[in-house]
C-alpha positions in Angstrom: 3.6 -4.4 21.3 2.0 -7.4 23.1 -0.2 -5.1 25.2 -1.3 -2.9 22.2 -4.3 -4.0 20.2 -3.3 -3.2 16.6 -5.3 -3.3 13.4 -5.3 -6.5 11.3 -4.1 -6.5 7.7 -7.7 -6.5 6.6 -8.5 -3.5 8.7 -5.4 -1.6 7.3 -6.6 -2.5 3.8 -10.1 -1.3 4.6 -8.7 2.0 5.9 -6.6 2.6 2.8 -9.6 1.8 0.6 -11.6 4.6 2.1 -9.2 7.2 0.7 -9.1 6.0 -2.9 -10.9 8.7 -4.9 -13.9 8.1 -7.2 -12.7 7.8 -10.8 -9.1 6.8 -9.9 -6.9 4.5 -11.9 -5.1 2.3 -9.3 -2.4 -0.4 -9.2 -2.4 -2.6 -6.1 0.9 -4.3 -5.3 1.3 -8.0 -5.1 0.3 -9.6 -1.8 -1.2 -7.6 1.1 -2.2 -4.5 -1.0 -4.3 -6.6 -3.3 -6.8 -6.9 -0.4 -7.7 -3.3 -0.8 -10.0 -4.0 -3.8 -12.2 -6.1 -1.5 -13.1 -3.1 0.5 -13.8 -0.6 -2.2 -16.6 1.6 -0.8 -20.1 1.0 -2.4 -20.9 3.3 -5.3 -17.3 4.4 -5.8 -15.9 3.9 -9.3 -12.2 2.7 -9.3 -10.4 1.2 -12.2 -7.8 -1.3 -11.2 -4.6 -1.9 -13.3 -2.3 -4.9 -13.2 1.2 -5.0 -14.7 0.5 -8.3 -16.6 -1.9 -6.5 -18.8 -5.5 -6.0 -17.5 -7.3 -2.7 -16.9 -10.7 -2.8 -15.1 -10.7 -6.1 -13.1 -13.2 -6.7 -10.4 -13.5 -8.6 -7.2 -12.0 -12.1 -6.7 -14.2 -14.9 -7.9 -16.0 -17.2 -5.5 -14.0 -20.4 -4.6 -14.5 -22.9 -7.4 -15.5 -20.3 -9.9 -12.0 -19.2 -10.9 -11.0 -18.8 -14.6 -7.3 -19.3 -14.5 -6.9 -17.5 -17.8 -7.8 -14.4 -15.8 -5.2 -13.5 -13.2 -3.4 -10.5 -11.8 0.3 -9.9 -11.4 0.3 -11.9 -8.2 -1.2 -14.9 -10.0 -4.5 -14.6 -8.2 -7.8 -15.2 -10.0 -9.7 -12.1 -10.9 -13.1 -11.2 -12.5 -13.6 -8.5 -15.1 -15.7 -5.3 -14.8 -17.7 -4.1 -17.8 -15.4 -2.4 -20.2 -12.2 -4.2 -19.0 -9.4 -4.5 -21.5 -6.3 -6.7 -22.1 -3.0 -5.5 -23.5 0.7 -6.4 -23.9 3.0 -6.4 -20.9 5.0 -3.6 -22.6 1.8 -1.5 -23.1 1.0 -2.0 -19.4 4.3 -0.6 -18.4 3.9 2.3 -20.8 0.8 3.2 -18.9 2.8 3.2 -15.7 5.8 5.0 -17.0 3.6 7.5 -18.8 2.0 8.8 -15.6 -1.5 7.4 -16.3 -2.0 5.8 -12.9 -3.4 8.0 -10.1 -2.3 5.8 -7.3 -0.1 2.8 -6.5 -0.4 1.1 -3.2 2.5 -1.2 -2.1 3.8 -3.1 0.9 7.0 -2.3 2.6 9.9 -3.6 4.6 11.0 0.0 5.4 9.8 3.5 4.7 12.1 6.4 5.5 11.0 9.8 6.7 11.9 11.4 3.4 9.7 8.9 1.5 12.3 6.4 0.4 10.8 2.9 0.1 12.4 -0.5 0.5 10.1 -3.4 -0.3 11.8 -6.0 -2.3 14.9 -7.4 -0.4 15.8 -7.8 3.3 19.6 -7.6 3.3 20.9 -10.6 1.3 17.5 -12.3 1.5 14.4 -11.7 -0.7 13.3 -12.0 -4.3 16.1 -11.7 -6.8 15.0 -8.5 -8.5 12.9 -5.4 -7.7 10.4 -6.1 -10.5 7.7 -3.6 -11.5 7.6 -1.9 -8.2 10.5 0.4 -9.3 8.4 1.6 -12.2 5.2 2.0 -10.2 6.8 4.2 -7.5 8.0 6.7 -10.0 5.3 6.4 -12.6 2.2 6.7 -10.5 1.0 10.2 -9.5 0.9 9.2 -5.9 2.3 6.2 -3.9 0.9 4.9 -0.6 2.1 2.1 1.6 0.2 -0.5 3.7 2.2 -2.2 6.4 2.4 -3.4 10.0 4.0 -0.6 12.1 6.8 -2.9 13.2 8.5 -6.2 12.2 7.6 -9.5 13.7 10.4 -9.0 16.2 9.3 -5.5 17.1 11.7 -3.4 15.1 10.4 -0.2 13.5 9.5 -0.3 9.8 9.2 3.5 9.7 12.8 4.7 9.9 15.0 7.7 9.7 16.8 6.1 6.7 16.3 2.8 4.9 19.0 0.1 5.5 17.6 -2.3 2.9 18.1 -1.8 -0.9 15.7 0.9 -2.2 12.7 0.4 -4.5 12.4 4.2 -5.0 13.7 7.5 -3.7 11.4 10.0 -2.0 8.3 8.4 -3.6 5.9 7.6 -0.7 3.4 10.2 0.4 1.2 8.3 2.9 1.6 5.2 5.1 -1.3 3.2 6.5 0.0 1.0 9.4 -1.5 -1.2 12.1 -1.2 1.7 14.5 -1.5 5.0 12.6 -2.0 6.9 9.3 1.1 9.0 8.6 1.8 11.4 5.8 5.3 12.3 4.6 5.6 16.0 4.2 8.9 17.9 3.7 10.9 14.8 4.6 9.1 14.3 7.9 6.6 11.8 9.3 3.4 13.8 10.0 0.8 12.0 12.2 -2.8 12.2 10.9 -4.5 9.3 12.8 -3.6 6.9 15.5 -5.4 4.2 17.5 -7.0 5.7 20.6 -5.4 2.9 22.7 -1.9 4.1 22.1 -0.3 7.4 23.2 1.7 9.7 21.0 4.9 8.8 23.0 4.2 5.1 22.7 3.8 5.4 19.0 6.9 7.5 18.6 8.9 4.9 20.5 7.9 2.3 17.9 9.0 4.7 15.1 12.7 5.1 14.2 12.3 8.8 13.4 10.5 11.8 15.0 6.7 12.1 14.6 5.3 15.6 13.9 1.8 16.9 14.4 0.1 19.4 12.1 -3.4 20.1 13.4 -5.7 17.6 15.1 -4.8 13.9 15.2 -8.0 11.8 14.5 -8.7 8.4 16.0 -7.8 5.6 13.6 -10.9 3.4 13.4 -11.9 0.4 11.3 -14.7 -2.1 11.5 -14.3 -5.7 12.8 -13.2 -7.8 9.8 -12.2 -11.4 9.3 
């Protein structure tokens, strides 16, 4: 991996943001996925939902302008778009479980080729409970993942079968990584885009399951971002 120039987290978030459809209701997972809202394409109307009870929040406030009564589920300061609403935590999860979200975007420790997701505990280490992610992956109409393609020590995060405790079963439909965009179709990893600087064989060597191609594979491109 040292010789391959991969996308930064900001660039992965930018790429994922380009696919969010106009008019969508979207939940962004705590941490890295929250960055996606920053890159919402101009003129596209997206309504963001957070589990702690806000619908229609906007961009992060400028430093020093935070109102700490306005936070998302990750305890980060938010602003409100016109028409934003507040509601009870239970009502928020009723929206999730009732299938009212078009998309949930989460981070991952592992994604299996059949769409299984593990994103809350690494073996015996990690947070003590799965939290709202379990509801999101089975309540949202579609689930996408943003992640580095490999771990810090170079092990694949896209695997034949998850070895960590699962967040959800067969729930992920698309993965945006630092090297590629991959769909999960019929329990297979189907390559849609990859960095021009990496070959198919190199990418597959960094993936713990076969990669399949269905049609043309586009170049994965993102602007330079901080």
